[in-house]
N, CA and C atoms as a LAMMPS dump frame, in Angstrom:
ITEM: TIMESTEP
0
ITEM: NUMBER OF ATOMS
501
ITEM: BOX BOUNDS ff ff ff
-5.0000000000000000e+02 5.0000000000000000e+02
-5.0000000000000000e+02 5.0000000000000000e+02
-5.0000000000000000e+02 5.0000000000000000e+02
ITEM: ATOMS id mol type element x y z
1 1 1 N 465.642 290.515 283.609
2 1 2 C 465.887 290.286 285.02
3 1 3 C 466.356 291.558 285.721
4 2 1 N 467.214 292.335 285.053
5 2 2 C 467.698 293.553 285.678
6 2 3 C 466.575 294.573 285.868
7 3 1 N 465.574 294.573 284.944
8 3 2 C 464.426 295.46 285.094
9 3 3 C 463.68 295.137 286.382
10 4 1 N 463.576 293.844 286.694
11 4 2 C 462.864 293.424 287.896
12 4 3 C 463.591 293.889 289.165
13 5 1 N 464.897 293.846 289.166
14 5 2 C 465.678 294.321 290.319
15 5 3 C 465.458 295.813 290.512
16 6 1 N 465.477 296.561 289.411
17 6 2 C 465.23 298.001 289.493
18 6 3 C 463.812 298.277 289.992
19 7 1 N 462.854 297.494 289.516
20 7 2 C 461.456 297.676 289.932
21 7 3 C 461.289 297.394 291.425
22 8 1 N 461.985 296.374 291.939
23 8 2 C 461.918 296.059 293.369
24 8 3 C 462.527 297.206 294.189
25 9 1 N 463.674 297.723 293.758
26 9 2 C 464.296 298.862 294.455
27 9 3 C 463.352 300.061 294.463
28 10 1 N 462.764 300.34 293.316
29 10 2 C 461.825 301.451 293.217
30 10 3 C 460.63 301.235 294.134
31 11 1 N 460.079 300.04 294.108
32 11 2 C 458.902 299.728 294.926
33 11 3 C 459.189 299.782 296.411
34 12 1 N 460.306 299.201 296.836
35 12 2 C 460.664 299.216 298.265
36 12 3 C 460.87 300.651 298.748
37 13 1 N 461.595 301.448 297.967
38 13 2 C 461.83 302.834 298.356
39 13 3 C 460.541 303.631 298.409
40 14 1 N 459.672 303.428 297.416
41 14 2 C 458.411 304.161 297.365
42 14 3 C 457.473 303.747 298.5
43 15 1 N 457.357 302.438 298.74
44 15 2 C 456.486 301.95 299.817
45 15 3 C 457.007 302.433 301.176
46 16 1 N 458.327 302.386 301.383
47 16 2 C 458.898 302.866 302.638
48 16 3 C 458.592 304.348 302.832
49 17 1 N 458.745 305.128 301.787
50 17 2 C 458.48 306.558 301.877
51 17 3 C 457.02 306.834 302.214
52 18 1 N 456.114 306.143 301.524
53 18 2 C 454.683 306.349 301.762
54 18 3 C 454.286 305.904 303.168
55 19 1 N 454.765 304.719 303.578
56 19 2 C 454.425 304.224 304.915
57 19 3 C 454.999 305.113 306.015
58 20 1 N 456.232 305.528 305.868
59 20 2 C 456.822 306.361 306.919
60 20 3 C 456.146 307.726 306.986
61 21 1 N 455.725 308.262 305.848
62 21 2 C 455.006 309.538 305.858
63 21 3 C 453.633 309.374 306.508
64 22 1 N 452.932 308.309 306.135
65 22 2 C 451.589 308.086 306.677
66 22 3 C 451.646 307.746 308.165
67 23 1 N 452.51 306.824 308.547
68 23 2 C 452.585 306.418 309.948
69 23 3 C 453.175 307.525 310.818
70 24 1 N 454.133 308.269 310.287
71 24 2 C 454.691 309.393 311.037
72 24 3 C 453.653 310.467 311.266
73 25 1 N 452.774 310.649 310.28
74 25 2 C 451.708 311.643 310.424
75 25 3 C 450.644 311.158 311.412
76 26 1 N 450.305 309.873 311.342
77 26 2 C 449.27 309.338 312.217
78 26 3 C 449.724 309.221 313.665
79 27 1 N 450.941 308.727 313.857
80 27 2 C 451.414 308.463 315.207
81 27 3 C 452.342 309.541 315.749
82 28 1 N 452.754 310.457 314.913
83 28 2 C 453.531 311.606 315.365
84 28 3 C 454.996 311.36 315.592
85 29 1 N 455.422 310.134 315.775
86 29 2 C 456.827 309.83 315.969
87 29 3 C 457.415 310.447 317.222
88 30 1 N 456.584 310.676 318.265
89 30 2 C 457.078 311.325 319.47
90 30 3 C 457.41 310.357 320.6
91 31 1 N 457.272 309.071 320.375
92 31 2 C 457.449 308.118 321.466
93 31 3 C 458.893 307.699 321.69
94 32 1 N 459.779 307.971 320.742
95 32 2 C 461.16 307.533 320.87
96 32 3 C 461.935 308.515 321.74
97 33 1 N 462.751 307.992 322.636
98 33 2 C 463.553 308.839 323.513
99 33 3 C 464.99 308.352 323.505
100 34 1 N 465.904 309.277 323.702
101 34 2 C 467.3 308.899 323.857
102 34 3 C 467.993 309.977 324.669
103 35 1 N 469.184 309.682 325.125
104 35 2 C 469.945 310.644 325.901
105 35 3 C 470.867 311.481 325.036
106 36 1 N 470.78 311.328 323.734
107 36 2 C 471.705 311.981 322.826
108 36 3 C 471.38 313.451 322.638
109 37 1 N 470.123 313.832 322.777
110 37 2 C 469.752 315.217 322.557
111 37 3 C 468.981 315.393 321.267
112 38 1 N 468.842 314.338 320.494
113 38 2 C 468.129 314.429 319.225
114 38 3 C 466.703 313.941 319.355
115 39 1 N 466.279 313.589 320.542
116 39 2 C 464.908 313.151 320.748
117 39 3 C 464.65 311.775 320.185
118 40 1 N 465.681 311.024 319.859
119 40 2 C 465.499 309.673 319.355
120 40 3 C 465.104 309.614 317.895
121 41 1 N 465.145 310.73 317.196
122 41 2 C 464.74 310.743 315.8
123 41 3 C 465.862 310.195 314.927
124 42 1 N 465.523 309.234 314.07
125 42 2 C 466.524 308.615 313.209
126 42 3 C 467.102 309.61 312.221
127 43 1 N 466.289 310.537 311.734
128 43 2 C 466.771 311.5 310.757
129 43 3 C 467.714 312.526 311.353
130 44 1 N 467.721 312.621 312.662
131 44 2 C 468.55 313.632 313.296
132 44 3 C 470.025 313.294 313.2
133 45 1 N 470.355 312.079 312.913
134 45 2 C 471.745 311.706 312.713
135 45 3 C 472.536 311.682 313.994
136 46 1 N 473.781 312.076 313.904
137 46 2 C 474.691 311.961 315.029
138 46 3 C 474.927 313.279 315.747
139 47 1 N 474.121 314.276 315.454
140 47 2 C 474.242 315.561 316.132
141 47 3 C 473.851 315.398 317.595
142 48 1 N 474.541 316.059 318.491
143 48 2 C 474.222 315.999 319.91
144 48 3 C 473.632 317.305 320.4
145 49 1 N 473.262 318.171 319.498
146 49 2 C 472.793 319.491 319.886
147 49 3 C 471.325 319.513 320.233
148 50 1 N 470.57 318.527 319.788
149 50 2 C 469.148 318.524 320.018
150 50 3 C 468.393 319.365 319.005
151 51 1 N 469.104 320.004 318.098
152 51 2 C 468.452 320.814 317.084
153 51 3 C 468.062 319.907 315.925
154 52 1 N 466.996 320.253 315.201
155 52 2 C 466.577 319.405 314.099
156 52 3 C 467.625 319.352 313.007
157 53 1 N 467.686 318.247 312.339
158 53 2 C 468.642 318.076 311.262
159 53 3 C 468.383 316.777 310.538
160 54 1 N 469.217 316.465 309.587
161 54 2 C 469.096 315.231 308.833
162 54 3 C 470.503 314.705 308.59
163 55 1 N 470.662 313.409 308.656
164 55 2 C 471.962 312.784 308.464
165 55 3 C 472.077 312.284 307.024
166 56 1 N 473.298 312.205 306.49
167 56 2 C 473.466 311.709 305.12
168 56 3 C 472.941 310.285 304.928
169 57 1 N 473.028 309.451 305.949
170 57 2 C 472.541 308.077 305.837
171 57 3 C 471.283 307.875 306.678
172 58 1 N 470.369 308.81 306.596
173 58 2 C 469.096 308.707 307.308
174 58 3 C 468.122 307.868 306.49
175 59 1 N 467.047 307.387 307.101
176 59 2 C 466.041 306.639 306.343
177 59 3 C 465.476 307.43 305.168
178 60 1 N 465.371 308.735 305.308
179 60 2 C 464.845 309.565 304.224
180 60 3 C 465.768 309.549 303.015
181 61 1 N 467.07 309.734 303.236
182 61 2 C 467.994 309.752 302.105
183 61 3 C 468.183 308.36 301.513
184 62 1 N 468.157 307.329 302.341
185 62 2 C 468.287 305.96 301.823
186 62 3 C 467.069 305.601 300.976
187 63 1 N 465.881 305.959 301.44
188 63 2 C 464.664 305.682 300.667
189 63 3 C 464.663 306.461 299.363
190 64 1 N 465.138 307.697 299.384
191 64 2 C 465.187 308.47 298.138
192 64 3 C 466.208 307.882 297.179
193 65 1 N 467.328 307.359 297.705
194 65 2 C 468.31 306.699 296.844
195 65 3 C 467.714 305.453 296.191
196 66 1 N 467.076 304.608 296.997
197 66 2 C 466.48 303.377 296.449
198 66 3 C 465.423 303.682 295.389
199 67 1 N 464.546 304.625 295.693
200 67 2 C 463.486 304.972 294.757
201 67 3 C 464.057 305.535 293.464
202 68 1 N 464.999 306.464 293.57
203 68 2 C 465.58 307.086 292.38
204 68 3 C 466.414 306.094 291.574
205 69 1 N 467.245 305.296 292.253
206 69 2 C 468.07 304.318 291.531
207 69 3 C 467.185 303.307 290.82
208 70 1 N 466.126 302.858 291.476
209 70 2 C 465.198 301.933 290.834
210 70 3 C 464.498 302.566 289.644
211 71 1 N 464.052 303.792 289.791
212 71 2 C 463.38 304.488 288.686
213 71 3 C 464.307 304.731 287.512
214 72 1 N 465.517 305.22 287.79
215 72 2 C 466.481 305.425 286.707
216 72 3 C 466.856 304.101 286.053
217 73 1 N 467.005 303.059 286.876
218 73 2 C 467.341 301.746 286.323
219 73 3 C 466.263 301.227 285.391
220 74 1 N 464.996 301.412 285.768
221 74 2 C 463.904 300.967 284.887
222 74 3 C 463.924 301.742 283.573
223 75 1 N 464.221 303.024 283.636
224 75 2 C 464.287 303.824 282.409
225 75 3 C 465.486 303.42 281.559
226 76 1 N 466.674 303.355 282.186
227 76 2 C 467.889 303.036 281.439
228 76 3 C 467.874 301.625 280.861
229 77 1 N 467.237 300.681 281.552
230 77 2 C 467.218 299.306 281.044
231 77 3 C 466.287 299.147 279.844
232 78 1 N 465.442 300.102 279.56
233 78 2 C 464.537 300.068 278.408
234 78 3 C 465.066 300.851 277.208
235 79 1 N 466.073 301.675 277.433
236 79 2 C 466.638 302.445 276.318
237 79 3 C 467.687 301.602 275.607
238 80 1 N 467.669 301.569 274.268
239 80 2 C 468.619 300.722 273.531
240 80 3 C 470.09 301.028 273.823
241 81 1 N 470.442 302.288 273.982
242 81 2 C 471.86 302.629 274.189
243 81 3 C 472.352 302.309 275.599
244 82 1 N 471.451 302.157 276.555
245 82 2 C 471.859 301.884 277.942
246 82 3 C 471.233 300.594 278.467
247 83 1 N 470.819 299.719 277.579
248 83 2 C 470.121 298.488 277.968
249 83 3 C 471.026 297.535 278.755
250 84 1 N 472.302 297.504 278.447
251 84 2 C 473.229 296.599 279.134
252 84 3 C 473.281 296.938 280.617
253 85 1 N 473.288 295.908 281.455
254 85 2 C 473.352 296.107 282.897
255 85 3 C 474.653 296.802 283.303
256 86 1 N 475.71 296.639 282.49
257 86 2 C 476.994 297.276 282.79
258 86 3 C 476.943 298.784 282.547
259 87 1 N 475.952 299.238 281.809
260 87 2 C 475.76 300.662 281.578
261 87 3 C 474.626 301.199 282.465
262 88 1 N 473.516 300.455 282.509
263 88 2 C 472.344 300.946 283.25
264 88 3 C 472.569 300.96 284.765
265 89 1 N 473.285 299.982 285.305
266 89 2 C 473.502 299.929 286.753
267 89 3 C 474.332 301.115 287.26
268 90 1 N 475.491 301.395 286.658
269 90 2 C 476.239 302.564 287.143
270 90 3 C 475.475 303.883 286.967
271 91 1 N 474.764 304.004 285.838
272 91 2 C 473.989 305.226 285.625
273 91 3 C 472.852 305.363 286.631
274 92 1 N 472.193 304.252 286.948
275 92 2 C 471.103 304.323 287.925
276 92 3 C 471.638 304.599 289.328
277 93 1 N 472.777 304.032 289.679
278 93 2 C 473.392 304.316 290.983
279 93 3 C 473.801 305.782 291.057
280 94 1 N 474.39 306.294 289.986
281 94 2 C 474.771 307.707 289.946
282 94 3 C 473.537 308.603 290.067
283 95 1 N 472.478 308.257 289.355
284 95 2 C 471.239 309.025 289.453
285 95 3 C 470.663 308.983 290.86
286 96 1 N 470.694 307.803 291.494
287 96 2 C 470.215 307.678 292.869
288 96 3 C 471.035 308.502 293.836
289 97 1 N 472.355 308.512 293.647
290 97 2 C 473.229 309.318 294.51
291 97 3 C 472.958 310.807 294.338
292 98 1 N 472.733 311.228 293.101
293 98 2 C 472.456 312.643 292.847
294 98 3 C 471.136 313.052 293.492
295 99 1 N 470.106 312.224 293.32
296 99 2 C 468.804 312.554 293.9
297 99 3 C 468.87 312.54 295.425
298 100 1 N 469.496 311.52 296.023
299 100 2 C 469.563 311.474 297.488
300 100 3 C 470.431 312.603 298.045
301 101 1 N 471.482 312.995 297.33
302 101 2 C 472.281 314.141 297.762
303 101 3 C 471.44 315.418 297.694
304 102 1 N 470.623 315.534 296.652
305 102 2 C 469.729 316.685 296.541
306 102 3 C 468.721 316.728 297.675
307 103 1 N 468.161 315.566 298.029
308 103 2 C 467.217 315.493 299.151
309 103 3 C 467.916 315.889 300.448
310 104 1 N 469.119 315.366 300.652
311 104 2 C 469.889 315.701 301.855
312 104 3 C 470.161 317.202 301.927
313 105 1 N 470.622 317.801 300.819
314 105 2 C 470.922 319.23 300.817
315 105 3 C 469.664 320.072 301.008
316 106 1 N 468.562 319.656 300.409
317 106 2 C 467.304 320.384 300.566
318 106 3 C 466.844 320.395 302.023
319 107 1 N 466.784 319.205 302.636
320 107 2 C 466.339 319.131 304.023
321 107 3 C 467.326 319.795 304.976
322 108 1 N 468.624 319.659 304.712
323 108 2 C 469.621 320.328 305.558
324 108 3 C 469.432 321.832 305.503
325 109 1 N 469.195 322.347 304.309
326 109 2 C 468.98 323.783 304.144
327 109 3 C 467.724 324.232 304.879
328 110 1 N 466.652 323.468 304.756
329 110 2 C 465.4 323.816 305.433
330 110 3 C 465.588 323.805 306.942
331 111 1 N 466.207 322.731 307.478
332 111 2 C 466.396 322.636 308.921
333 111 3 C 467.336 323.721 309.436
334 112 1 N 468.373 324.049 308.664
335 112 2 C 469.327 325.06 309.099
336 112 3 C 468.652 326.433 309.186
337 113 1 N 467.769 326.731 308.223
338 113 2 C 467.121 328.042 308.211
339 113 3 C 465.993 328.154 309.218
340 114 1 N 465.374 327.036 309.561
341 114 2 C 464.235 327.1 310.472
342 114 3 C 464.594 326.832 311.916
343 115 1 N 465.789 326.309 312.17
344 115 2 C 466.119 326.028 313.564
345 115 3 C 466.405 327.326 314.293
346 116 1 N 465.835 327.426 315.434
347 116 2 C 466.082 328.585 316.279
348 116 3 C 465.755 328.183 317.706
349 117 1 N 466.107 329.015 318.584
350 117 2 C 465.862 328.739 319.989
351 117 3 C 465.516 330.035 320.681
352 118 1 N 464.682 329.931 321.678
353 118 2 C 464.371 331.114 322.466
354 118 3 C 465.441 331.335 323.537
355 119 1 N 466.338 330.388 323.684
356 119 2 C 467.415 330.518 324.666
357 119 3 C 468.398 331.584 324.211
358 120 1 N 468.874 332.35 325.143
359 120 2 C 469.867 333.36 324.793
360 120 3 C 471.254 332.726 324.857
361 121 1 N 472.171 333.286 324.121
362 121 2 C 473.535 332.779 324.112
363 121 3 C 474.289 333.361 325.298
364 122 1 N 475.059 332.546 325.966
365 122 2 C 475.76 332.951 327.18
366 122 3 C 476.674 334.143 326.916
367 123 1 N 477.349 334.151 325.787
368 123 2 C 478.257 335.248 325.468
369 123 3 C 477.549 336.584 325.363
370 124 1 N 476.278 336.58 324.987
371 124 2 C 475.516 337.819 324.851
372 124 3 C 475.057 338.354 326.199
373 125 1 N 475.247 337.602 327.272
374 125 2 C 474.75 338 328.59
375 125 3 C 475.785 338.721 329.444
376 126 1 N 477.008 338.783 328.967
377 126 2 C 478.062 339.431 329.748
378 126 3 C 477.697 340.899 329.956
379 127 1 N 477.697 341.321 331.215
380 127 2 C 477.37 342.7 331.566
381 127 3 C 475.906 342.936 331.863
382 128 1 N 475.042 341.956 331.641
383 128 2 C 473.62 342.104 331.956
384 128 3 C 473.394 341.924 333.463
385 129 1 N 472.364 342.548 333.951
386 129 2 C 472.021 342.457 335.367
387 129 3 C 470.992 341.351 335.554
388 130 1 N 471.217 340.539 336.594
389 130 2 C 470.287 339.464 336.937
390 130 3 C 469.892 339.617 338.399
391 131 1 N 468.719 339.077 338.723
392 131 2 C 468.26 339.088 340.11
393 131 3 C 468.272 337.665 340.647
394 132 1 N 468.658 337.525 341.901
395 132 2 C 468.668 336.209 342.528
396 132 3 C 467.261 335.913 343.029
397 133 1 N 466.701 334.776 342.588
398 133 2 C 465.358 334.411 343.046
399 133 3 C 465.377 333.229 344.015
400 134 1 N 466.432 332.436 343.978
401 134 2 C 466.64 331.371 344.956
402 134 3 C 468.027 331.604 345.547
403 135 1 N 468.132 331.737 346.849
404 135 2 C 469.432 332.027 347.463
405 135 3 C 470.518 331.053 346.996
406 136 1 N 471.723 331.607 346.845
407 136 2 C 472.852 330.812 346.384
408 136 3 C 473.715 330.462 347.59
409 137 1 N 473.66 329.193 348.039
410 137 2 C 474.486 328.808 349.19
411 137 3 C 475.967 328.72 348.8
412 138 1 N 476.832 328.798 349.817
413 138 2 C 478.26 328.659 349.562
414 138 3 C 478.512 327.272 348.972
415 139 1 N 479.263 327.21 347.902
416 139 2 C 479.561 325.964 347.179
417 139 3 C 478.289 325.23 346.755
418 140 1 N 477.227 325.951 346.505
419 140 2 C 475.967 325.359 346.065
420 140 3 C 475.418 326.102 344.856
421 141 1 N 474.207 325.736 344.48
422 141 2 C 473.577 326.331 343.307
423 141 3 C 472.252 326.952 343.698
424 142 1 N 472.007 328.171 343.229
425 142 2 C 470.741 328.869 343.416
426 142 3 C 470.139 329.148 342.048
427 143 1 N 469.279 330.162 341.982
428 143 2 C 468.638 330.466 340.709
429 143 3 C 468.551 331.973 340.517
430 144 1 N 468.781 332.408 339.276
431 144 2 C 468.688 333.82 338.928
432 144 3 C 467.609 334.01 337.87
433 145 1 N 467.195 335.256 337.697
434 145 2 C 466.271 335.628 336.637
435 145 3 C 466.877 336.83 335.919
436 146 1 N 466.741 336.851 334.595
437 146 2 C 467.243 337.973 333.801
438 146 3 C 466.355 338.147 332.574
439 147 1 N 466.426 339.32 331.983
440 147 2 C 465.663 339.62 330.771
441 147 3 C 466.647 339.864 329.643
442 148 1 N 466.432 339.171 328.541
443 148 2 C 467.284 339.333 327.36
444 148 3 C 466.398 339.376 326.124
445 149 1 N 466.554 340.407 325.326
446 149 2 C 465.769 340.604 324.097
447 149 3 C 464.275 340.546 324.369
448 150 1 N 463.87 341.096 325.496
449 150 2 C 462.456 341.174 325.822
450 150 3 C 461.853 339.906 326.388
451 151 1 N 462.654 338.882 326.618
452 151 2 C 462.165 337.623 327.163
453 151 3 C 462.794 337.386 328.524
454 152 1 N 461.995 336.929 329.462
455 152 2 C 462.459 336.654 330.828
456 152 3 C 462.938 335.206 330.909
457 153 1 N 464.13 334.997 331.457
458 153 2 C 464.719 333.672 331.6
459 153 3 C 465.12 333.433 333.045
460 154 1 N 465.165 332.16 333.419
461 154 2 C 465.749 331.772 334.698
462 154 3 C 466.916 330.851 334.399
463 155 1 N 467.878 330.84 335.303
464 155 2 C 469.06 329.996 335.099
465 155 3 C 469.665 329.649 336.449
466 156 1 N 470.352 328.509 336.528
467 156 2 C 471.066 328.186 337.761
468 156 3 C 472.274 329.115 337.916
469 157 1 N 472.665 329.377 339.163
470 157 2 C 473.816 330.236 339.429
471 157 3 C 474.547 329.716 340.652
472 158 1 N 475.83 330.012 340.711
473 158 2 C 476.631 329.6 341.858
474 158 3 C 477.614 330.711 342.184
475 159 1 N 478.166 330.673 343.387
476 159 2 C 479.193 331.648 343.766
477 159 3 C 480.528 330.941 343.762
478 160 1 N 481.545 331.748 343.509
479 160 2 C 482.894 331.191 343.523
480 160 3 C 483.793 332.258 344.101
481 161 1 N 484.305 332.031 345.279
482 161 2 C 485.11 333.048 345.936
483 161 3 C 484.244 334.216 346.338
484 162 1 N 484.677 335.435 346.028
485 162 2 C 483.92 336.629 346.382
486 162 3 C 483.002 337.098 345.255
487 163 1 N 483.204 336.571 344.036
488 163 2 C 482.4 337.03 342.885
489 163 3 C 481.362 335.965 342.52
490 164 1 N 480.274 336.39 341.94
491 164 2 C 479.232 335.456 341.503
492 164 3 C 479.447 335.137 340.019
493 165 1 N 479.317 333.867 339.708
494 165 2 C 479.43 333.422 338.323
495 165 3 C 478.182 332.626 337.991
496 166 1 N 477.696 332.79 336.798
497 166 2 C 476.467 332.102 336.37
498 166 3 C 476.827 330.89 335.541
499 167 1 N 476.079 329.793 335.722
500 167 2 C 476.311 328.571 334.961
501 167 3 C 475.81 328.705 333.567
């Protein structure tokens, strides 16, 4: 009976992984929207930066846990020394946790190294010269243009007192 439970966990995790990969590839997963900044992606987790990432309890890590725990459980339940459910269950859960943690660390590392932005950092702009392209009314917002690292950017700007400050 315990082999069947492990087989179901393995099957559900594997089918979920295959379906989400196939359907995500076919449909692109671009229809979800949210105001959080993550584009509505479930794997993006609770980050509000809008940068790609993966959460520890994302569908990807949960599916990898289910698949790995089911696979380890099927193996451990067939070995004479780990046949008992009191031995095979903890070992399969531990194996699933290790594999899902590995998946999480792998994807986190990939997303961290590949995330970038063409936006310049505000701190790097101190002392740079900008041109006003939309007049800045008193207590209002206009628009400036500046070049940073060879790229031309526009940004909102406002005046405050006698000096100009950029948003």
